[in-house]
C-alpha positions in Angstrom: 79.8 81.8 163.6 78.2 84.6 163.4 77.2 84.6 166.9 80.4 83.6 168.4 81.7 87.0 166.7 78.7 89.1 167.9 79.3 87.5 171.3 83.7 88.0 171.0 82.7 91.5 170.1 80.1 92.1 173.4 83.1 90.8 175.2 85.7 93.3 174.4 83.9 95.9 174.3 82.3 95.8 177.8 86.1 94.8 178.7 87.2 98.1 177.1 84.3 100.1 178.8 85.3 98.6 182.2 88.8 99.3 182.0 87.8 102.8 181.2 85.9 104.1 184.5 86.1 107.5 186.0 85.1 107.5 189.6 84.0 110.7 191.2 86.0 110.9 194.4 83.5 114.3 195.3 81.5 116.6 194.2 78.6 119.3 195.7 81.3 121.3 197.1 80.4 125.7 195.6 83.9 126.2 194.2 85.2 125.7 190.2 88.2 123.9 190.3 90.5 124.8 187.6 93.9 123.9 189.7 95.4 120.3 190.1 98.7 118.8 191.1 99.3 115.3 191.4 102.2 114.8 193.2 102.0 110.5 194.0 99.3 108.1 193.7 97.9 109.0 197.1 98.9 112.9 197.3 97.0 115.2 195.7 95.7 119.1 195.6 93.1 121.1 193.9 92.4 124.4 194.1 89.3 127.0 192.8 86.9 129.5 194.0 85.6 130.8 196.7 89.2 130.6 198.5 88.9 126.1 198.7 92.0 124.0 198.5 91.2 120.7 198.4 94.1 118.0 199.9 94.6 114.0 200.0 97.0 112.2 200.9 95.0 108.3 200.6 94.0 108.5 196.8 91.1 110.6 197.2 89.5 107.8 200.1 89.6 111.2 202.2 89.6 114.4 201.1 90.4 117.9 203.4 88.7 120.8 202.2 90.6 123.9 203.2 89.3 127.5 202.7 92.2 129.7 202.9 91.4 132.1 205.6 91.1 136.2 204.9 91.3 134.3 200.9 87.5 132.8 201.1 86.5 135.0 197.4 89.6 134.8 195.8 89.7 132.4 192.4 93.0 130.4 193.2 93.0 129.0 189.6 96.2 127.1 189.6 98.3 124.9 192.0 102.0 123.1 192.1 102.2 120.9 195.0 105.7 119.5 196.4 104.5 117.0 199.1 101.7 116.0 201.0 103.0 119.4 203.3 103.6 122.2 200.8 101.8 123.5 197.9 101.4 127.2 196.3 98.8 128.8 194.6 97.8 131.3 192.4 95.1 134.3 192.9 94.0 135.1 189.5 93.1 139.3 189.8 93.4 142.2 191.6 96.0 142.0 193.3 97.2 138.7 191.8 98.6 136.9 194.8 100.5 133.8 195.3 100.3 132.5 198.4 102.6 129.0 199.9 102.2 126.8 202.6 104.2 124.8 204.4 102.4 123.0 206.9 99.3 121.1 205.4 97.4 124.2 204.5 97.1 125.1 208.3 99.4 128.2 207.6 99.9 130.8 204.2 102.3 133.1 203.2 101.8 135.5 201.0 105.0 135.3 198.4 103.8 137.4 195.9 101.6 140.3 195.4 100.8 142.8 192.8 98.2 145.2 192.5 98.5 146.7 189.0 96.1 147.8 187.5 94.8 145.2 185.0 96.8 142.8 186.7 95.4 138.5 186.0 97.8 135.9 186.4 96.9 132.7 184.3 99.1 129.5 184.9 102.0 128.7 186.6 104.9 125.8 185.9 107.7 124.2 188.0 110.6 122.2 187.3 112.1 121.4 190.5 113.1 124.9 192.3 112.4 126.7 189.4 109.0 128.0 188.2 107.6 130.7 185.9 104.2 132.4 186.2 102.2 134.2 183.2 99.6 136.6 183.0 97.1 138.5 181.1 99.3 141.6 178.8 100.0 144.4 181.2 100.6 147.6 178.3 100.4 145.3 176.1 103.3 143.1 177.3 103.3 139.6 178.7 103.0 139.1 182.0 105.9 137.2 184.1 107.4 136.1 186.9 110.1 133.4 188.0 111.3 132.1 190.6 114.2 129.8 191.6 113.8 128.4 195.3 110.3 126.7 195.2 108.4 130.0 195.0 109.2 131.9 198.1 111.0 134.7 196.5 109.3 135.8 192.4 110.8 138.1 190.1 109.4 140.0 187.5 110.7 139.8 184.2 110.5 143.3 181.9 111.6 141.8 179.0 108.9 140.1 177.4 107.1 140.0 174.4 104.4 142.5 173.1 100.8 140.5 172.3 98.3 141.9 169.6 95.6 143.3 170.7 92.9 141.3 171.9 95.4 138.5 172.8 96.0 137.2 176.4 96.0 133.5 178.4 93.4 131.7 179.6 93.2 131.0 182.9 91.7 127.4 182.2 93.5 124.8 183.8 97.3 125.8 183.9 98.8 124.1 181.5 99.0 127.1 178.3 102.7 127.0 180.5 105.8 124.5 179.9 108.7 126.2 181.9 111.0 123.8 180.8 111.0 124.9 177.1 109.7 128.1 177.7 106.7 127.6 175.5 103.2 129.4 175.5 100.1 129.5 174.1 97.4 132.5 174.1 93.7 132.9 172.9 91.0 135.4 172.2 91.2 137.2 169.4 94.4 135.9 168.2 96.1 132.5 169.3 99.9 132.1 168.9 102.3 129.6 170.0 105.3 131.5 171.5 108.6 129.5 171.3 111.7 131.6 172.8 108.8 134.3 172.9 108.4 134.5 169.2 105.0 134.5 168.3 103.8 132.2 165.9 99.9 132.3 164.5 98.2 128.7 165.6 95.6 127.5 163.2 93.1 127.2 165.8 89.6 128.5 166.1 90.0 132.2 166.7 88.9 135.4 166.3 86.6 136.4 169.5 87.3 136.0 173.3 86.4 132.7 173.7 88.4 131.1 171.5 91.8 129.8 171.3 94.6 128.1 172.7 94.0 126.6 175.7 96.3 123.6 177.0 99.9 122.4 175.8 101.1 119.2 176.4 105.0 118.4 175.1 106.9 115.1 174.7 109.9 115.6 173.9 109.9 117.3 170.5 106.5 116.5 169.9 103.3 118.7 171.2 99.6 118.6 171.5 97.8 121.9 171.9 94.0 122.1 172.4 91.3 124.3 173.1 88.6 125.7 170.7 85.7 127.7 171.9 84.5 127.5 175.5 81.2 129.6 174.5 79.9 126.3 172.2 81.9 123.5 174.3 80.6 120.7 172.2 81.9 122.2 168.8 85.2 120.4 167.2 85.9 122.5 164.9 89.4 124.0 165.1 90.1 122.6 168.9 93.2 120.9 168.3 96.5 120.8 166.4 100.0 118.4 166.4 103.2 120.4 166.5 106.2 118.8 165.4 109.0 120.6 167.0 112.5 119.0 165.9 112.7 122.2 163.6 110.9 125.2 162.7 107.5 124.1 164.0 105.2 121.7 161.6 101.6 122.1 162.6 98.8 119.1 161.3 95.8 118.5 162.5 94.1 115.5 164.0 92.2 113.0 161.7 89.6 112.8 164.4 89.5 116.2 166.8 88.7 115.5 170.4 84.8 115.8 170.9 84.5 119.6 172.0 86.3 122.6 173.3 88.8 121.3 175.9 90.9 123.2 178.4 93.4 120.5 179.2 95.7 118.1 178.0 98.8 116.0 179.0 100.6 113.5 177.8 101.1 109.6 179.6 103.2 108.5 177.5 104.7 109.2 173.4 101.1 107.7 172.3 98.9 108.1 174.6 97.0 111.5 175.9 94.0 112.9 177.9 92.0 115.8 176.9 89.0 117.2 178.9 86.7 120.1 178.6 83.4 121.4 180.2 81.6 118.8 177.9 83.8 115.9 178.5 86.7 113.5 178.6 88.6 112.2 175.1 91.7 110.0 174.8 94.0 109.2 172.1 95.8 106.1 171.8 97.8 107.7 168.7 99.9 110.6 169.6 97.0 112.9 169.3 95.7 111.9 166.0 92.8 110.6 166.8 90.5 110.8 169.7 87.7 108.7 171.6 84.4 109.8 173.7 85.2 108.3 176.7 82.8 110.4 178.9 80.5 113.3 178.7 81.4 114.7 182.4 82.5 118.0 182.6 86.0 118.7 183.8 88.5 121.5 183.6 91.9 120.0 184.5 93.5 116.5 184.3 96.8 115.5 185.8 99.0 112.7 186.6 100.5 111.8 188.9 104.5 113.3 189.1 105.6 110.4 191.0 103.3 106.8 189.9 100.9 106.1 187.2 97.2 106.9 188.8 95.0 110.1 186.4 92.9 112.7 188.5 90.5 115.3 186.9 88.7 118.4 188.8 86.1 120.6 187.9 83.3 122.2 188.4 80.7 121.9 191.7 83.9 120.7 193.8 84.2 117.4 191.7 87.2 115.2 191.9 87.9 112.4 190.4 89.8 109.6 189.4 90.5 108.0 186.1 91.4 103.9 185.0 92.4 103.3 182.3 
């Protein structure tokens, strides 16, 4: 009986491990990829440093690498793709620039540019044709701009909240912002959740420039926020918080936290989530209460197909991968 139980356990373990497989689709390109937009099971775009954009229309079987002409030294930290032809990319620092292509990346038009001293864009998010971009504070106030026509035109918001000294937003994965709910999460010397522009101090690791919230995922009135300290990426303390948004926000800590600093978190459904960072990838099967490390591969961002079920990840060294659960 004991041998039968051991044999059954080994079979279950093998089945579990084989069901969770990260397949590296490409790597070795000199680009750190932090922008990722997955349109369908077959179509995804990624963006990053050295002016690089990656595009696939066949699920990563082949990947087209594009160096955006005239922007070879820019770092495109976020991207939104509408289809295999159309994408919007965001370059972070002075001058802050947003570009758009409608022809598979052959040509790019400047749709937003701002040379204000200290300008640093951090993340974009879209719901249909409406979108928002946020940036680090200018004169202590959050930078924010909106689009209502799929990124063709942008309007700067002049009525934005004041941030605390040393508080900013991380350009880590483009996921510290939710356009639909209007939620943002900040980090640095102070880490806050912004609801309708009102800051609520987060019970996360903070106090250094490398600490705080990096990502927020929402499912109806529930949210999960991840971050930590990217200068100590295996430290799990203060790196995740669960939020009940059904009324006044209620924060709870997970029973088992993700295993290190996590720059991105997403919901797959109400119970299943994935988080990733430079020290690995975790999954949760109980709404974020417990996390299990499934890989020590380094990734900055993970996204699920908007019209489909496939999951992709991207990170340093031009690494793009698919995840099978």
